[in-house]
Each structure stands twice: as structure tokens, then as C-alpha cells.
BANUKE-935213 format. One record per residue (C-alpha): residue in one letter; y, x, z. Coordinates in steps of 0.5 Angstrom, whole numbers, plus 500, padded with zeros to 3 digits. Layout:
# residues N
[A; [Y; X; Z]] ...
***
This chain:
# residues 302
[X; [295; 264; 937]] [X; [301; 264; 932]] [X; [307; 259; 933]] [X; [304; 255; 926]] [X; [297; 255; 925]] [X; [295; 257; 918]] [X; [287; 259; 920]] [X; [284; 254; 914]] [X; [285; 252; 907]] [X; [289; 246; 909]] [X; [295; 251; 911]] [X; [298; 245; 916]] [X; [303; 250; 918]] [X; [303; 246; 925]] [X; [305; 248; 932]] [X; [299; 246; 935]] [X; [303; 247; 942]] [X; [307; 241; 940]] [X; [302; 237; 935]] [X; [295; 237; 932]] [X; [293; 239; 925]] [X; [289; 236; 920]] [X; [283; 238; 924]] [X; [286; 234; 930]] [X; [286; 240; 935]] [X; [292; 243; 939]] [X; [292; 250; 942]] [X; [287; 249; 947]] [X; [279; 250; 946]] [X; [276; 243; 946]] [X; [268; 243; 947]] [X; [263; 237; 947]] [X; [257; 241; 949]] [X; [254; 248; 950]] [X; [246; 248; 951]] [X; [240; 250; 948]] [X; [239; 247; 941]] [X; [232; 247; 938]] [X; [233; 244; 931]] [X; [236; 250; 927]] [X; [232; 254; 922]] [X; [226; 257; 925]] [X; [229; 264; 925]] [X; [235; 261; 929]] [X; [232; 257; 934]] [X; [226; 260; 935]] [X; [222; 257; 941]] [X; [227; 259; 946]] [X; [233; 255; 943]] [X; [240; 257; 940]] [X; [245; 257; 945]] [X; [249; 252; 941]] [X; [257; 251; 943]] [X; [260; 245; 939]] [X; [267; 245; 938]] [X; [271; 239; 937]] [X; [275; 237; 931]] [X; [274; 239; 924]] [X; [278; 241; 918]] [X; [274; 236; 913]] [X; [273; 229; 913]] [X; [266; 227; 911]] [X; [265; 220; 910]] [X; [258; 221; 912]] [X; [259; 225; 918]] [X; [253; 226; 923]] [X; [258; 228; 929]] [X; [264; 224; 928]] [X; [265; 223; 935]] [X; [266; 231; 936]] [X; [269; 232; 929]] [X; [274; 227; 930]] [X; [276; 230; 937]] [X; [274; 224; 940]] [X; [269; 227; 945]] [X; [270; 233; 949]] [X; [274; 237; 955]] [X; [279; 243; 954]] [X; [277; 250; 956]] [X; [280; 256; 957]] [X; [278; 263; 954]] [X; [275; 265; 960]] [X; [271; 259; 961]] [X; [269; 260; 954]] [X; [266; 267; 955]] [X; [263; 265; 961]] [X; [259; 259; 957]] [X; [257; 264; 952]] [X; [254; 269; 958]] [X; [251; 263; 961]] [X; [247; 261; 955]] [X; [245; 268; 954]] [X; [242; 267; 962]] [X; [238; 261; 960]] [X; [234; 265; 954]] [X; [238; 263; 948]] [X; [236; 267; 942]] [X; [244; 267; 940]] [X; [251; 264; 941]] [X; [251; 259; 936]] [X; [259; 257; 934]] [X; [259; 250; 931]] [X; [265; 248; 927]] [X; [269; 254; 930]] [X; [274; 256; 925]] [X; [280; 252; 928]] [X; [279; 256; 934]] [X; [278; 263; 931]] [X; [284; 266; 936]] [X; [281; 264; 942]] [X; [274; 265; 940]] [X; [275; 272; 938]] [X; [278; 273; 945]] [X; [272; 270; 949]] [X; [267; 274; 945]] [X; [271; 280; 947]] [X; [271; 278; 954]] [X; [264; 276; 954]] [X; [261; 283; 950]] [X; [265; 287; 956]] [X; [261; 283; 961]] [X; [255; 285; 958]] [X; [253; 279; 952]] [X; [248; 282; 948]] [X; [245; 277; 944]] [X; [247; 275; 936]] [X; [253; 271; 935]] [X; [252; 266; 930]] [X; [258; 263; 926]] [X; [256; 256; 924]] [X; [261; 253; 919]] [X; [262; 248; 913]] [X; [265; 254; 909]] [X; [272; 251; 908]] [X; [274; 257; 910]] [X; [280; 263; 909]] [X; [277; 270; 908]] [X; [283; 273; 912]] [X; [281; 268; 918]] [X; [274; 271; 917]] [X; [276; 278; 917]] [X; [279; 277; 924]] [X; [272; 276; 927]] [X; [269; 282; 923]] [X; [265; 286; 928]] [X; [264; 280; 932]] [X; [260; 276; 928]] [X; [252; 278; 927]] [X; [250; 272; 923]] [X; [254; 267; 918]] [X; [251; 260; 917]] [X; [255; 256; 912]] [X; [254; 250; 909]] [X; [255; 250; 901]] [X; [256; 242; 900]] [X; [259; 241; 893]] [X; [259; 245; 887]] [X; [263; 239; 884]] [X; [270; 239; 886]] [X; [270; 231; 885]] [X; [265; 230; 890]] [X; [268; 235; 895]] [X; [275; 230; 894]] [X; [271; 224; 894]] [X; [266; 225; 900]] [X; [270; 230; 904]] [X; [277; 230; 902]] [X; [277; 237; 901]] [X; [280; 239; 894]] [X; [278; 246; 892]] [X; [272; 246; 896]] [X; [267; 250; 891]] [X; [272; 256; 890]] [X; [274; 256; 897]] [X; [266; 256; 899]] [X; [265; 262; 894]] [X; [270; 266; 897]] [X; [268; 265; 904]] [X; [261; 266; 903]] [X; [263; 273; 899]] [X; [267; 275; 905]] [X; [261; 273; 910]] [X; [256; 277; 906]] [X; [261; 283; 906]] [X; [261; 283; 913]] [X; [254; 283; 915]] [X; [250; 284; 909]] [X; [242; 283; 908]] [X; [238; 280; 913]] [X; [235; 283; 919]] [X; [230; 280; 924]] [X; [227; 282; 930]] [X; [219; 283; 932]] [X; [219; 275; 933]] [X; [222; 273; 927]] [X; [229; 272; 930]] [X; [235; 273; 925]] [X; [239; 279; 928]] [X; [244; 279; 922]] [X; [245; 276; 916]] [X; [247; 270; 912]] [X; [244; 263; 911]] [X; [247; 258; 907]] [X; [245; 251; 908]] [X; [245; 245; 903]] [X; [244; 238; 906]] [X; [242; 234; 900]] [X; [245; 227; 899]] [X; [243; 221; 895]] [X; [244; 222; 888]] [X; [246; 229; 889]] [X; [240; 233; 886]] [X; [244; 236; 880]] [X; [250; 238; 885]] [X; [244; 242; 889]] [X; [241; 245; 883]] [X; [248; 248; 881]] [X; [249; 251; 888]] [X; [242; 254; 889]] [X; [243; 257; 882]] [X; [250; 260; 884]] [X; [247; 263; 890]] [X; [241; 266; 887]] [X; [245; 269; 881]] [X; [250; 272; 886]] [X; [246; 274; 892]] [X; [239; 274; 890]] [X; [234; 275; 896]] [X; [240; 278; 900]] [X; [241; 272; 903]] [X; [237; 266; 905]] [X; [238; 259; 903]] [X; [236; 253; 907]] [X; [235; 246; 904]] [X; [235; 240; 908]] [X; [233; 233; 907]] [X; [235; 230; 913]] [X; [241; 226; 911]] [X; [241; 220; 915]] [X; [247; 214; 914]] [X; [249; 212; 921]] [X; [253; 206; 924]] [X; [259; 210; 925]] [X; [266; 207; 924]] [X; [268; 212; 918]] [X; [261; 210; 914]] [X; [263; 202; 916]] [X; [269; 203; 912]] [X; [266; 206; 906]] [X; [260; 202; 905]] [X; [263; 198; 899]] [X; [266; 204; 896]] [X; [260; 209; 896]] [X; [254; 204; 897]] [X; [250; 210; 894]] [X; [251; 214; 901]] [X; [247; 208; 905]] [X; [240; 210; 904]] [X; [236; 216; 905]] [X; [234; 222; 900]] [X; [228; 220; 897]] [X; [222; 224; 897]] [X; [222; 225; 889]] [X; [229; 227; 890]] [X; [228; 233; 895]] [X; [221; 235; 891]] [X; [226; 235; 884]] [X; [230; 240; 888]] [X; [224; 244; 891]] [X; [221; 245; 884]] [X; [227; 248; 882]] [X; [228; 253; 887]] [X; [221; 255; 886]] [X; [222; 255; 878]] [X; [227; 261; 880]] [X; [222; 265; 884]] [X; [227; 264; 890]] [X; [223; 268; 896]] [X; [228; 267; 902]] [X; [229; 259; 903]] [X; [228; 254; 908]] [X; [225; 247; 906]] [X; [224; 241; 911]] [X; [217; 238; 911]] [X; [216; 231; 913]] [X; [220; 225; 915]] [X; [226; 229; 918]] [X; [231; 224; 917]] [X; [232; 222; 924]] [X; [238; 222; 929]] [X; [234; 226; 934]] [X; [237; 232; 930]] [X; [244; 230; 933]] [X; [245; 231; 941]] [X; [248; 228; 946]] [X; [255; 230; 946]] [X; [256; 229; 954]] [X; [259; 235; 956]] [X; [253; 239; 958]] [X; [254; 246; 960]] [X; [262; 245; 960]] [X; [263; 242; 967]] 
***
């Protein structure tokens, strides 16, 4: 890694060997968990599971963060590039459908080196880059040829919401540029005979309370720009948790302290259907449960 880090839109320009940037990461890779994960989209998890590698730190500050213990760098263990490559190979040996890099952007240099090592040692399964989309295209270009599937969020179309809830100015335009680079690299979806994605882009959106209009703008933009050349995943699993961050904003953002209603989600799905979007994932039933959040107990790292 270069002396000063400018991997993400924050452009901290900080020497991570001497301090930590906005993402709270230093020069070493920090992991909280590496294990089979069964709660991604069906074409990612399948029945065998996705090889989920949870990285510590994050370049957003979402007040409703579901993974706060690791996004704030509070839980985890430092690993070397060589150890990271071994973790990838171990997940493959456990039958994972893919290696799922979760919140990876601040470790791109190490991830690139680890993927090269793992591939030289025989790693064959697809690599998933699972991100908030608050990314720089030039950082993503460093991974060209190493990433098979991009799994970005598109959280906000309205920048006032991005600033309000995630302290992420310029989020919408940043996400658009990042997703365009992702699509340039991997193009249209490819699946194996089991229906497991081997290449492509799936853009996620987590519907927030009172967020239907924001979600419709995102869906409209993605459909107008990419048609059915990407998949859109619309999630209703938002769950307000009793975390330190949320406790601090209970009075400031009372709208966040409830789950998304059935009617809100139905309005969004009706809109998707009205556009005749074919490649979309919906969630059914009561998915707003904490069971989606794994234990960050260093599984697969020690």
C-alpha cells in the first residue's frame, strides 16, 4: 500500500502505518468472521453457502448499521496477506459457492495480493465484492480480472438522505460511477447449471421506513441505465437494533425506530412490476429478524 491512503471517496490521505482513516482501519487486514453464510441472494448462497469474509471497518457511518461491532472496528483480529489467502482456500474446501468479500474497499491492496496467491494455489470459485458502493472507480479498476461478481448496495438517490443517515456526501453520483465500473468489468449475468451466479452484478437496496420514494428513484435509474443486464435485490429486512449508534439518534430520527411496513414494501414491489423488470429478487414474509446477522466470533480466523 502506498504511504497515504486515498482508496475511497473520503480521500483521507492518511498514513495507515501511523494512524487510522475514516474507516478506522490501519495498514493490517482486520477480520471478524470467515464462514459459510446462507442469507445472501439465492444465486449467491445456494444450498451450499457463500464463503463470507467479514472485514472490520467501514467508510460509511450509517446510524442504523446492523453490523456496528465490526463496521466500527470493535471486533476482529489482524491477519496477514498469506493468512487471508489460506482463508479463501479453506472456504472453498468447505464447499462454498464463492468467496464473498464483505465491506472490503479499504483493504483492496491486501485483497488483491491475497487473491493472486490463492488463485496461484488453485482457488477456482467466483469472487464476490460485497460493498456499500461508496467506491472510487480507480480503486475498483485495481481488481479487474480478479472479481467475478459485484454485489453493491445503492442506498440513497437523494444526497440529503445520504448525509443525514450515513455521513456520505456525494453518495448517489459516487455509487452510479462505481456501479458503471463494476458493470464494465463483469458485464451481463452468467449462471451455472445449479443457478449459482458465476459472473455479473446484483445491486441491492435496503428499504428504510418512509423510504419508498427514494427506492423508486433508485430502481428507475437502474432499470433505465442497465435494463435486465443486472439484477436488482430489494430487501425489507431493516431492523432497528439496540446499538450505541442508534441509541444516540433515537430522538433525532424517530422514523428509523420501526420496521418497514408490509404496505411500504408492497408499494415498492408494485412499482417494480409496473416497469416489467424481470431480473429482481424480492423478500417474502417476516424477514426483519436479527438472524441475518452472524456472530462475529472470529470463526474461521483463529
